[in-house]
All heavy atoms as TSV, in Angstrom:
chain	resi	resn	atom	element	x	y	z
A	1	MET	N	N	0.881	-1.130	0.004
A	1	MET	CA	C	0.019	-0.064	-0.039
A	1	MET	C	C	0.847	1.255	0.060
A	1	MET	O	O	1.865	1.362	0.718
A	1	MET	CB	C	-0.915	0.041	1.230
A	1	MET	CG	C	-1.519	1.186	1.554
A	1	MET	SD	S	-2.680	1.492	2.911
A	1	MET	CE	C	-1.994	0.591	4.106
A	2	THR	N	N	0.490	2.204	-0.888
A	2	THR	CA	C	1.296	3.491	-0.896
A	2	THR	C	C	0.778	4.436	0.210
A	2	THR	O	O	-0.444	4.429	0.457
A	2	THR	CB	C	1.041	4.069	-2.218
A	2	THR	OG1	O	1.402	3.225	-3.307
A	2	THR	CG2	C	1.801	5.441	-2.254
A	3	ARG	N	N	1.629	5.099	0.886
A	3	ARG	CA	C	1.251	6.037	1.933
A	3	ARG	C	C	1.813	7.385	1.544
A	3	ARG	O	O	2.947	7.460	0.965
A	3	ARG	CB	C	1.957	5.722	3.214
A	3	ARG	CG	C	1.281	4.389	3.796
A	3	ARG	CD	C	1.977	3.951	5.105
A	3	ARG	NE	N	1.344	2.741	5.635
A	3	ARG	CZ	C	1.876	1.532	5.514
A	3	ARG	NH1	N	2.835	1.421	4.727
A	3	ARG	NH2	N	1.257	0.540	6.008
A	4	LEU	N	N	1.042	8.453	2.028
A	4	LEU	CA	C	1.576	9.748	1.915
A	4	LEU	C	C	2.065	10.287	3.247
A	4	LEU	O	O	1.390	9.995	4.184
A	4	LEU	CB	C	0.454	10.749	1.419
A	4	LEU	CG	C	0.101	10.712	-0.070
A	4	LEU	CD1	C	-0.926	11.894	-0.257
A	4	LEU	CD2	C	1.282	11.006	-0.877
A	5	GLY	N	N	3.211	10.822	3.274
A	5	GLY	CA	C	3.654	11.469	4.551
A	5	GLY	C	C	3.433	12.946	4.478
A	5	GLY	O	O	3.854	13.567	3.458
A	6	ILE	N	N	2.793	13.511	5.550
A	6	ILE	CA	C	2.605	14.952	5.495
A	6	ILE	C	C	3.445	15.602	6.645
A	6	ILE	O	O	3.255	15.079	7.854
A	6	ILE	CB	C	1.037	15.127	5.779
A	6	ILE	CG1	C	0.329	14.444	4.665
A	6	ILE	CG2	C	0.726	16.735	5.716
A	6	ILE	CD1	C	0.533	14.960	3.282
A	7	ASP	N	N	4.186	16.644	6.388
A	7	ASP	CA	C	4.909	17.358	7.307
A	7	ASP	C	C	4.177	18.777	7.405
A	7	ASP	O	O	4.523	19.596	6.499
A	7	ASP	CB	C	6.326	17.381	6.976
A	7	ASP	CG	C	7.230	18.252	7.908
A	7	ASP	OD1	O	6.692	18.487	9.179
A	7	ASP	OD2	O	8.231	18.667	7.505
A	8	LEU	N	N	3.322	19.000	8.379
A	8	LEU	CA	C	2.690	20.212	8.543
A	8	LEU	C	C	3.450	21.403	9.033
A	8	LEU	O	O	4.130	21.124	10.036
A	8	LEU	CB	C	1.371	20.057	9.330
A	8	LEU	CG	C	0.305	19.259	8.914
A	8	LEU	CD1	C	-0.772	19.112	9.973
A	8	LEU	CD2	C	-0.339	19.790	7.555
A	9	GLY	N	N	3.432	22.510	8.374
A	9	GLY	CA	C	4.034	23.689	8.839
A	9	GLY	C	C	2.967	24.874	8.686
A	9	GLY	O	O	1.954	24.719	8.094
A	10	ASP	N	N	3.347	26.042	9.302
A	10	ASP	CA	C	2.521	27.121	9.245
A	10	ASP	C	C	2.488	27.733	7.904
A	10	ASP	O	O	1.421	28.369	7.419
A	10	ASP	CB	C	2.868	28.174	10.210
A	10	ASP	CG	C	2.761	27.614	11.696
A	10	ASP	OD1	O	1.791	26.888	11.898
A	10	ASP	OD2	O	3.508	28.170	12.597
A	11	VAL	N	N	3.575	27.743	7.066
A	11	VAL	CA	C	3.731	28.398	5.831
A	11	VAL	C	C	3.676	27.281	4.717
A	11	VAL	O	O	3.101	27.486	3.656
A	11	VAL	CB	C	4.949	29.115	5.720
A	11	VAL	CG1	C	5.173	29.850	4.401
A	11	VAL	CG2	C	4.985	30.256	6.879
A	12	ARG	N	N	4.423	26.153	4.905
A	12	ARG	CA	C	4.538	25.201	3.836
A	12	ARG	C	C	4.217	23.830	4.391
A	12	ARG	O	O	4.316	23.603	5.719
A	12	ARG	CB	C	5.977	25.063	3.373
A	12	ARG	CG	C	6.332	26.263	2.566
A	12	ARG	CD	C	7.795	26.299	2.053
A	12	ARG	NE	N	8.833	26.348	3.137
A	12	ARG	CZ	C	9.094	27.551	3.670
A	12	ARG	NH1	N	8.587	28.647	3.336
A	12	ARG	NH2	N	9.910	27.586	4.714
A	13	ILE	N	N	3.757	22.930	3.554
A	13	ILE	CA	C	3.344	21.516	3.846
A	13	ILE	C	C	4.277	20.556	2.985
A	13	ILE	O	O	4.146	20.679	1.654
A	13	ILE	CB	C	1.964	21.277	3.685
A	13	ILE	CG1	C	1.130	22.252	4.459
A	13	ILE	CG2	C	1.532	19.804	3.883
A	13	ILE	CD1	C	-0.384	22.295	4.166
A	14	GLY	N	N	5.113	19.838	3.613
A	14	GLY	CA	C	5.825	18.816	2.818
A	14	GLY	C	C	5.059	17.622	2.606
A	14	GLY	O	O	4.266	17.086	3.505
A	15	VAL	N	N	5.056	17.080	1.434
A	15	VAL	CA	C	4.486	15.796	1.050
A	15	VAL	C	C	5.429	14.797	0.545
A	15	VAL	O	O	6.138	15.118	-0.316
A	15	VAL	CB	C	3.319	15.960	0.020
A	15	VAL	CG1	C	2.613	14.807	-0.329
A	15	VAL	CG2	C	2.309	17.176	0.443
A	16	ALA	N	N	5.487	13.630	1.114
A	16	ALA	CA	C	6.346	12.503	0.714
A	16	ALA	C	C	5.448	11.353	0.282
A	16	ALA	O	O	4.403	11.242	0.788
A	16	ALA	CB	C	7.283	12.117	1.677
A	17	ILE	N	N	6.021	10.501	-0.576
A	17	ILE	CA	C	5.155	9.343	-0.956
A	17	ILE	C	C	6.227	8.107	-0.707
A	17	ILE	O	O	7.371	8.163	-0.984
A	17	ILE	CB	C	4.764	9.472	-2.428
A	17	ILE	CG1	C	3.834	8.316	-2.807
A	17	ILE	CG2	C	5.960	9.421	-3.364
A	17	ILE	CD1	C	3.010	8.525	-3.958
A	18	GLY	N	N	5.482	7.123	-0.086
A	18	GLY	CA	C	6.233	5.897	0.307
A	18	GLY	C	C	6.204	4.844	-0.867
A	18	GLY	O	O	5.183	4.896	-1.666
A	19	ASP	N	N	7.038	3.921	-0.765
A	19	ASP	CA	C	7.092	2.874	-1.786
A	19	ASP	C	C	6.071	1.877	-1.336
A	19	ASP	O	O	5.508	1.896	-0.192
A	19	ASP	CB	C	8.391	2.192	-1.942
A	19	ASP	CG	C	8.895	1.477	-0.735
A	19	ASP	OD1	O	8.352	1.574	0.380
A	19	ASP	OD2	O	9.937	0.924	-0.838
A	20	GLU	N	N	5.760	0.865	-2.157
A	20	GLU	CA	C	4.772	-0.184	-1.949
A	20	GLU	C	C	5.013	-1.075	-0.682
A	20	GLU	O	O	4.238	-1.449	-0.072
A	20	GLU	CB	C	4.591	-1.045	-3.233
A	20	GLU	CG	C	3.788	-0.390	-4.274
A	20	GLU	CD	C	2.271	-0.212	-4.093
A	20	GLU	OE1	O	1.743	-0.994	-3.308
A	20	GLU	OE2	O	1.739	0.863	-4.495
A	21	LEU	N	N	6.421	-1.242	-0.513
A	21	LEU	CA	C	6.750	-2.049	0.689
A	21	LEU	C	C	6.741	-1.349	1.935
A	21	LEU	O	O	7.010	-1.918	3.011
A	21	LEU	CB	C	8.071	-2.763	0.467
A	21	LEU	CG	C	8.123	-3.624	-0.872
A	21	LEU	CD1	C	9.687	-4.077	-1.017
A	21	LEU	CD2	C	7.407	-4.842	-0.674
A	22	GLY	N	N	6.693	-0.022	1.902
A	22	GLY	CA	C	6.603	0.732	3.192
A	22	GLY	C	C	8.084	0.943	3.767
A	22	GLY	O	O	8.239	1.221	4.975
A	23	LEU	N	N	9.105	0.869	2.880
A	23	LEU	CA	C	10.447	0.947	3.313
A	23	LEU	C	C	11.109	2.308	3.204
A	23	LEU	O	O	11.844	2.778	4.080
A	23	LEU	CB	C	11.384	-0.077	2.679
A	23	LEU	CG	C	11.035	-1.567	2.876
A	23	LEU	CD1	C	11.763	-2.566	2.060
A	23	LEU	CD2	C	11.196	-2.000	4.227
A	24	VAL	N	N	10.708	2.963	2.108
A	24	VAL	CA	C	11.327	4.191	1.774
A	24	VAL	C	C	10.317	5.207	1.403
A	24	VAL	O	O	9.332	4.951	0.681
A	24	VAL	CB	C	12.364	3.967	0.574
A	24	VAL	CG1	C	12.971	5.315	0.125
A	24	VAL	CG2	C	13.364	2.978	0.850
A	25	ALA	N	N	10.552	6.582	1.973
A	25	ALA	CA	C	9.614	7.747	1.593
A	25	ALA	C	C	10.456	8.704	0.742
A	25	ALA	O	O	11.563	8.924	1.172
A	25	ALA	CB	C	8.989	8.223	2.667
A	26	SER	N	N	9.975	9.081	-0.357
A	26	SER	CA	C	10.779	10.010	-1.066
A	26	SER	C	C	9.920	11.413	-1.200
A	26	SER	O	O	8.727	11.401	-1.130
A	26	SER	CB	C	10.903	9.565	-2.497
A	26	SER	OG	O	11.611	8.428	-2.483
A	27	PRO	N	N	10.621	12.591	-1.227
A	27	PRO	CA	C	9.927	13.887	-1.340
A	27	PRO	C	C	9.090	13.918	-2.624
A	27	PRO	O	O	9.435	13.286	-3.628
A	27	PRO	CB	C	11.090	14.858	-1.488
A	27	PRO	CG	C	12.220	14.097	-0.901
A	27	PRO	CD	C	12.103	12.690	-1.142
A	28	PHE	N	N	7.842	14.483	-2.433
A	28	PHE	CA	C	7.009	14.451	-3.658
A	28	PHE	C	C	6.600	15.891	-3.930
A	28	PHE	O	O	6.902	16.313	-5.147
A	28	PHE	CB	C	5.706	13.825	-3.186
A	28	PHE	CG	C	4.717	13.549	-4.314
A	28	PHE	CD1	C	4.914	12.798	-5.524
A	28	PHE	CD2	C	3.496	14.325	-4.272
A	28	PHE	CE1	C	3.969	12.726	-6.495
A	28	PHE	CE2	C	2.609	14.347	-5.371
A	28	PHE	CZ	C	2.854	13.418	-6.482
A	29	ARG	N	N	6.206	16.684	-3.007
A	29	ARG	CA	C	5.852	18.128	-3.343
A	29	ARG	C	C	5.869	18.913	-2.100
A	29	ARG	O	O	5.807	18.445	-0.911
A	29	ARG	CB	C	4.400	18.242	-3.880
A	29	ARG	CG	C	4.277	17.931	-5.222
A	29	ARG	CD	C	2.907	18.149	-5.752
A	29	ARG	NE	N	2.578	19.482	-5.760
A	29	ARG	CZ	C	1.288	19.888	-6.032
A	29	ARG	NH1	N	0.236	19.126	-6.284
A	29	ARG	NH2	N	1.012	21.255	-5.866
A	30	VAL	N	N	6.098	20.257	-2.193
A	30	VAL	CA	C	5.910	21.202	-1.054
A	30	VAL	C	C	4.753	22.078	-1.455
A	30	VAL	O	O	4.815	22.663	-2.500
A	30	VAL	CB	C	7.190	21.936	-0.820
A	30	VAL	CG1	C	6.940	23.029	0.247
A	30	VAL	CG2	C	8.413	21.111	-0.545
A	31	LEU	N	N	3.828	22.134	-0.651
A	31	LEU	CA	C	2.581	22.895	-0.771
A	31	LEU	C	C	2.688	24.163	0.049
A	31	LEU	O	O	3.132	24.236	1.182
A	31	LEU	CB	C	1.413	22.268	-0.427
A	31	LEU	CG	C	1.082	20.881	-0.946
A	31	LEU	CD1	C	-0.151	20.197	-0.288
A	31	LEU	CD2	C	0.912	20.794	-2.314
A	32	LYS	N	N	2.220	25.234	-0.537
A	32	LYS	CA	C	2.081	26.586	0.244
A	32	LYS	C	C	0.802	26.445	1.013
A	32	LYS	O	O	-0.264	26.242	0.304
A	32	LYS	CB	C	2.174	27.754	-0.726
A	32	LYS	CG	C	2.047	29.039	0.009
A	32	LYS	CD	C	2.248	30.236	-0.904
A	32	LYS	CE	C	2.283	31.496	0.048
A	32	LYS	NZ	N	2.288	32.715	-0.595
A	33	SER	N	N	0.814	26.508	2.292
A	33	SER	CA	C	-0.419	26.661	2.994
A	33	SER	C	C	-1.285	27.843	2.633
A	33	SER	O	O	-0.910	28.800	2.624
A	33	SER	CB	C	-0.097	26.586	4.491
A	33	SER	OG	O	-1.325	26.486	5.291
A	34	ARG	N	N	-2.589	27.574	2.418
A	34	ARG	CA	C	-3.521	28.570	1.919
A	34	ARG	C	C	-4.822	28.380	2.853
A	34	ARG	O	O	-5.912	28.802	2.464
A	34	ARG	CB	C	-3.898	28.382	0.536
A	34	ARG	CG	C	-2.773	28.522	-0.396
A	34	ARG	CD	C	-3.134	28.473	-1.822
A	34	ARG	NE	N	-1.963	28.619	-2.637
A	34	ARG	CZ	C	-2.052	28.338	-3.946
A	34	ARG	NH1	N	-3.022	27.960	-4.472
A	34	ARG	NH2	N	-0.853	28.360	-4.643
A	35	GLY	N	N	-4.719	27.839	3.984
A	35	GLY	CA	C	-5.799	27.680	4.874
A	35	GLY	C	C	-6.220	26.235	4.940
A	35	GLY	O	O	-6.047	25.534	4.042
A	36	TRP	N	N	-6.809	25.919	6.156
A	36	TRP	CA	C	-7.074	24.431	6.323
A	36	TRP	C	C	-7.970	23.776	5.369
A	36	TRP	O	O	-7.581	22.733	4.813
A	36	TRP	CB	C	-7.771	24.470	7.797
A	36	TRP	CG	C	-8.017	22.981	8.343
A	36	TRP	CD1	C	-9.170	22.499	8.495
A	36	TRP	CD2	C	-7.041	21.975	8.674
A	36	TRP	NE1	N	-8.996	21.167	8.953
A	36	TRP	CE2	C	-7.759	20.848	9.069
A	36	TRP	CE3	C	-5.684	21.927	8.685
A	36	TRP	CZ2	C	-7.103	19.780	9.511
A	36	TRP	CZ3	C	-4.967	20.945	9.061
A	36	TRP	CH2	C	-5.733	19.785	9.532
A	37	GLU	N	N	-9.068	24.454	4.907
A	37	GLU	CA	C	-9.961	23.704	3.986
A	37	GLU	C	C	-9.325	23.613	2.543
A	37	GLU	O	O	-9.378	22.469	1.984
A	37	GLU	CB	C	-11.241	24.585	3.717
A	37	GLU	CG	C	-12.193	24.450	4.984
A	37	GLU	CD	C	-13.558	25.106	4.594
A	37	GLU	OE1	O	-14.018	25.121	3.413
A	37	GLU	OE2	O	-14.102	25.738	5.663
A	38	HIS	N	N	-8.605	24.438	2.182
A	38	HIS	CA	C	-7.763	24.399	0.906
A	38	HIS	C	C	-6.765	23.384	0.907
A	38	HIS	O	O	-6.542	22.596	0.035
A	38	HIS	CB	C	-7.260	25.755	0.450
A	38	HIS	CG	C	-6.536	25.744	-0.836
A	38	HIS	ND1	N	-5.268	25.305	-0.965
A	38	HIS	CD2	C	-6.971	25.871	-2.115
A	38	HIS	CE1	C	-4.906	25.409	-2.237
A	38	HIS	NE2	N	-5.979	25.841	-3.052
A	39	ASP	N	N	-6.000	23.352	2.012
A	39	ASP	CA	C	-4.996	22.521	2.235
A	39	ASP	C	C	-5.465	20.963	2.197
A	39	ASP	O	O	-4.865	20.101	1.542
A	39	ASP	CB	C	-4.164	22.670	3.572
A	39	ASP	CG	C	-3.457	24.094	3.558
A	39	ASP	OD1	O	-3.278	24.679	2.422
A	39	ASP	OD2	O	-3.107	24.482	4.652
A	40	ILE	N	N	-6.542	20.743	2.986
A	40	ILE	CA	C	-7.043	19.350	2.979
A	40	ILE	C	C	-7.561	18.956	1.586
A	40	ILE	O	O	-7.337	17.852	1.195
A	40	ILE	CB	C	-8.334	19.332	3.979
A	40	ILE	CG1	C	-7.902	19.471	5.424
A	40	ILE	CG2	C	-9.076	18.022	3.839
A	40	ILE	CD1	C	-6.892	18.454	5.724
A	41	LYS	N	N	-8.237	19.825	0.865
A	41	LYS	CA	C	-8.610	19.588	-0.508
A	41	LYS	C	C	-7.452	19.139	-1.409
A	41	LYS	O	O	-7.404	18.272	-2.137
A	41	LYS	CB	C	-9.285	20.577	-1.131
A	41	LYS	CG	C	-10.841	20.699	-0.528
A	41	LYS	CD	C	-11.605	21.926	-1.205
A	41	LYS	CE	C	-12.858	22.095	-0.535
A	41	LYS	NZ	N	-13.491	23.223	-1.114
A	42	GLU	N	N	-6.366	19.843	-1.253
A	42	GLU	CA	C	-5.176	19.558	-2.158
A	42	GLU	C	C	-4.551	18.217	-1.743
A	42	GLU	O	O	-4.107	17.518	-2.512
A	42	GLU	CB	C	-4.138	20.768	-1.951
A	42	GLU	CG	C	-3.127	20.723	-3.078
A	42	GLU	CD	C	-2.495	22.191	-3.195
A	42	GLU	OE1	O	-2.815	23.007	-2.499
A	42	GLU	OE2	O	-1.611	22.181	-4.101
A	43	ILE	N	N	-4.419	18.068	-0.363
A	43	ILE	CA	C	-3.846	16.765	0.029
A	43	ILE	C	C	-4.616	15.531	-0.456
A	43	ILE	O	O	-4.132	14.547	-0.813
A	43	ILE	CB	C	-3.699	16.830	1.640
A	43	ILE	CG1	C	-2.523	17.697	1.914
A	43	ILE	CG2	C	-3.288	15.433	2.129
A	43	ILE	CD1	C	-2.392	18.129	3.389
A	44	THR	N	N	-6.048	15.749	-0.339
A	44	THR	CA	C	-6.957	14.765	-0.678
A	44	THR	C	C	-6.752	14.411	-2.153
A	44	THR	O	O	-6.718	13.188	-2.719
A	44	THR	CB	C	-8.430	15.083	-0.504
A	44	THR	OG1	O	-8.496	15.387	1.081
A	44	THR	CG2	C	-9.403	14.000	-0.823
A	45	ALA	N	N	-6.551	15.483	-3.047
A	45	ALA	CA	C	-6.341	15.230	-4.538
A	45	ALA	C	C	-5.100	14.506	-4.755
A	45	ALA	O	O	-5.097	13.546	-5.619
A	45	ALA	CB	C	-6.366	16.621	-5.110
A	46	ILE	N	N	-4.089	14.810	-4.064
A	46	ILE	CA	C	-2.816	14.114	-4.164
A	46	ILE	C	C	-2.914	12.647	-3.840
A	46	ILE	O	O	-2.441	11.786	-4.562
A	46	ILE	CB	C	-1.733	14.862	-3.386
A	46	ILE	CG1	C	-1.416	16.263	-3.936
A	46	ILE	CG2	C	-0.459	13.926	-3.410
A	46	ILE	CD1	C	-0.447	17.057	-3.011
A	47	ALA	N	N	-3.626	12.464	-2.663
A	47	ALA	CA	C	-3.780	11.055	-2.368
A	47	ALA	C	C	-4.569	10.319	-3.451
A	47	ALA	O	O	-4.232	9.159	-3.687
A	47	ALA	CB	C	-4.545	10.921	-1.001
A	48	ARG	N	N	-5.533	10.885	-3.865
A	48	ARG	CA	C	-6.461	10.261	-5.004
A	48	ARG	C	C	-5.593	9.906	-6.231
A	48	ARG	O	O	-5.533	8.847	-6.652
A	48	ARG	CB	C	-7.702	11.071	-5.278
A	48	ARG	CG	C	-8.512	10.461	-6.224
A	48	ARG	CD	C	-9.888	11.275	-6.472
A	48	ARG	NE	N	-9.656	12.722	-6.466
A	48	ARG	CZ	C	-10.026	13.563	-5.608
A	48	ARG	NH1	N	-10.662	13.278	-4.536
A	48	ARG	NH2	N	-9.734	14.995	-5.728
A	49	ASP	N	N	-4.848	10.991	-6.576
A	49	ASP	CA	C	-4.101	10.883	-7.893
A	49	ASP	C	C	-2.949	9.828	-7.727
A	49	ASP	O	O	-2.568	9.184	-8.748
A	49	ASP	CB	C	-3.441	12.265	-8.224
A	49	ASP	CG	C	-4.479	13.276	-8.483
A	49	ASP	OD1	O	-5.631	12.978	-8.853
A	49	ASP	OD2	O	-4.128	14.400	-8.721
A	50	THR	N	N	-2.338	9.723	-6.607
A	50	THR	CA	C	-1.267	8.744	-6.360
A	50	THR	C	C	-1.737	7.357	-5.926
A	50	THR	O	O	-0.865	6.471	-5.924
A	50	THR	CB	C	-0.321	9.217	-5.334
A	50	THR	OG1	O	-1.032	9.435	-4.027
A	50	THR	CG2	C	0.381	10.495	-5.750
A	51	GLY	N	N	-3.065	7.191	-5.581
A	51	GLY	CA	C	-3.566	5.979	-5.140
A	51	GLY	C	C	-3.082	5.663	-3.770
A	51	GLY	O	O	-3.054	4.516	-3.448
A	52	ALA	N	N	-2.835	6.568	-2.899
A	52	ALA	CA	C	-2.361	6.381	-1.532
A	52	ALA	C	C	-3.570	5.694	-0.732
A	52	ALA	O	O	-4.720	6.247	-0.784
A	52	ALA	CB	C	-1.924	7.651	-0.884
A	53	GLY	N	N	-3.265	4.727	-0.023
A	53	GLY	CA	C	-4.287	4.123	0.850
A	53	GLY	C	C	-4.165	4.559	2.210
A	53	GLY	O	O	-5.147	4.288	3.075
A	54	GLU	N	N	-3.207	5.438	2.572
A	54	GLU	CA	C	-3.133	5.989	3.945
A	54	GLU	C	C	-2.356	7.238	4.024
A	54	GLU	O	O	-1.525	7.403	3.092
A	54	GLU	CB	C	-2.339	4.824	4.736
A	54	GLU	CG	C	-2.317	5.172	6.363
A	54	GLU	CD	C	-1.723	3.946	7.007
A	54	GLU	OE1	O	-0.496	3.827	7.198
A	54	GLU	OE2	O	-2.532	3.026	7.417
A	55	ILE	N	N	-2.732	8.073	4.853
A	55	ILE	CA	C	-1.993	9.436	5.013
A	55	ILE	C	C	-1.360	9.403	6.513
A	55	ILE	O	O	-2.170	9.104	7.381
A	55	ILE	CB	C	-2.975	10.659	4.800
A	55	ILE	CG1	C	-3.547	10.617	3.269
A	55	ILE	CG2	C	-2.192	11.847	5.045
A	55	ILE	CD1	C	-4.530	11.616	2.950
A	56	VAL	N	N	-0.096	9.674	6.441
A	56	VAL	CA	C	0.516	9.750	7.798
A	56	VAL	C	C	0.909	11.216	8.145
A	56	VAL	O	O	1.631	11.734	7.181
A	56	VAL	CB	C	1.723	8.793	7.895
A	56	VAL	CG1	C	2.423	8.892	9.110
A	56	VAL	CG2	C	1.329	7.380	7.486
A	57	VAL	N	N	0.531	11.655	9.182
A	57	VAL	CA	C	0.844	13.160	9.536
A	57	VAL	C	C	1.852	13.109	10.597
A	57	VAL	O	O	1.706	12.510	11.643
A	57	VAL	CB	C	-0.470	13.832	9.967
A	57	VAL	CG1	C	-0.046	15.317	10.170
A	57	VAL	CG2	C	-1.554	13.849	8.809
A	58	GLY	N	N	3.028	13.827	10.319
A	58	GLY	CA	C	4.093	13.876	11.250
A	58	GLY	C	C	3.690	14.950	12.460
A	58	GLY	O	O	2.929	15.751	12.216
A	59	MET	N	N	4.337	14.706	13.607
A	59	MET	CA	C	4.022	15.542	14.737
A	59	MET	C	C	5.080	16.665	14.675
A	59	MET	O	O	6.272	16.532	14.694
A	59	MET	CB	C	4.362	14.805	15.980
A	59	MET	CG	C	3.879	15.600	17.197
A	59	MET	SD	S	3.657	14.326	18.692
A	59	MET	CE	C	5.037	14.977	19.727
A	60	PRO	N	N	4.610	18.023	14.562
A	60	PRO	CA	C	5.439	19.110	14.463
A	60	PRO	C	C	6.468	19.212	15.611
A	60	PRO	O	O	5.938	19.204	16.714
A	60	PRO	CB	C	4.560	20.217	14.219
A	60	PRO	CG	C	3.211	19.727	13.875
A	60	PRO	CD	C	3.247	18.401	14.471
A	61	ARG	N	N	7.606	19.412	15.399
A	61	ARG	CA	C	8.632	19.632	16.450
A	61	ARG	C	C	9.753	20.677	15.873
A	61	ARG	O	O	9.924	20.697	14.854
A	61	ARG	CB	C	9.395	18.306	16.740
A	61	ARG	CG	C	8.667	17.130	17.252
A	61	ARG	CD	C	8.711	17.058	18.620
A	61	ARG	NE	N	7.953	16.005	19.136
A	61	ARG	CZ	C	8.095	15.464	20.335
A	61	ARG	NH1	N	8.899	15.837	21.072
A	61	ARG	NH2	N	7.211	14.503	20.720
A	62	ASN	N	N	10.152	21.310	17.092
A	62	ASN	CA	C	11.276	22.296	16.704
A	62	ASN	C	C	12.612	21.435	16.802
A	62	ASN	O	O	12.565	20.326	17.363
A	62	ASN	CB	C	11.226	23.362	17.693
A	62	ASN	CG	C	10.072	24.285	17.513
A	62	ASN	OD1	O	9.705	24.660	16.439
A	62	ASN	ND2	N	9.447	24.732	18.702
A	63	MET	N	N	13.632	22.082	16.342
A	63	MET	CA	C	14.986	21.461	16.387
A	63	MET	C	C	15.309	21.065	17.793
A	63	MET	O	O	16.114	20.086	18.060
A	63	MET	CB	C	16.086	22.198	15.643
A	63	MET	CG	C	15.761	22.453	14.232
A	63	MET	SD	S	15.852	21.021	13.309
A	63	MET	CE	C	17.613	20.457	13.323
A	64	ASP	N	N	14.897	21.823	18.780
A	64	ASP	CA	C	15.245	21.506	20.155
A	64	ASP	C	C	14.427	20.560	20.882
A	64	ASP	O	O	14.415	20.245	22.095
A	64	ASP	CB	C	15.422	22.800	21.035
A	64	ASP	CG	C	13.991	23.520	21.114
A	64	ASP	OD1	O	12.871	23.093	20.707
A	64	ASP	OD2	O	13.967	24.553	21.761
A	65	GLY	N	N	13.411	19.934	20.048
A	65	GLY	CA	C	12.559	18.896	20.625
A	65	GLY	C	C	11.205	19.438	21.198
A	65	GLY	O	O	10.414	18.608	21.572
A	66	THR	N	N	11.065	20.738	21.291
A	66	THR	CA	C	9.771	21.256	21.827
A	66	THR	C	C	8.652	21.145	20.850
A	66	THR	O	O	8.873	20.965	19.621
A	66	THR	CB	C	10.004	22.630	22.239
A	66	THR	OG1	O	10.240	23.474	21.079
A	66	THR	CG2	C	10.973	22.863	23.380
């Protein structure tokens, strides 16, 4: 199953796509955040277009772990 990895940020959203075996994720796109509703629609469209069966959202952290 293909998975999308989402790295949420206030300004940009990183999107990665995983391989079928779930071993490697590669950068796919960087989206400019335009508000929650627009962002969800764009991520949903990417998931549909790539055939992703699951979306994994990363937990935002600063470099110091906070």
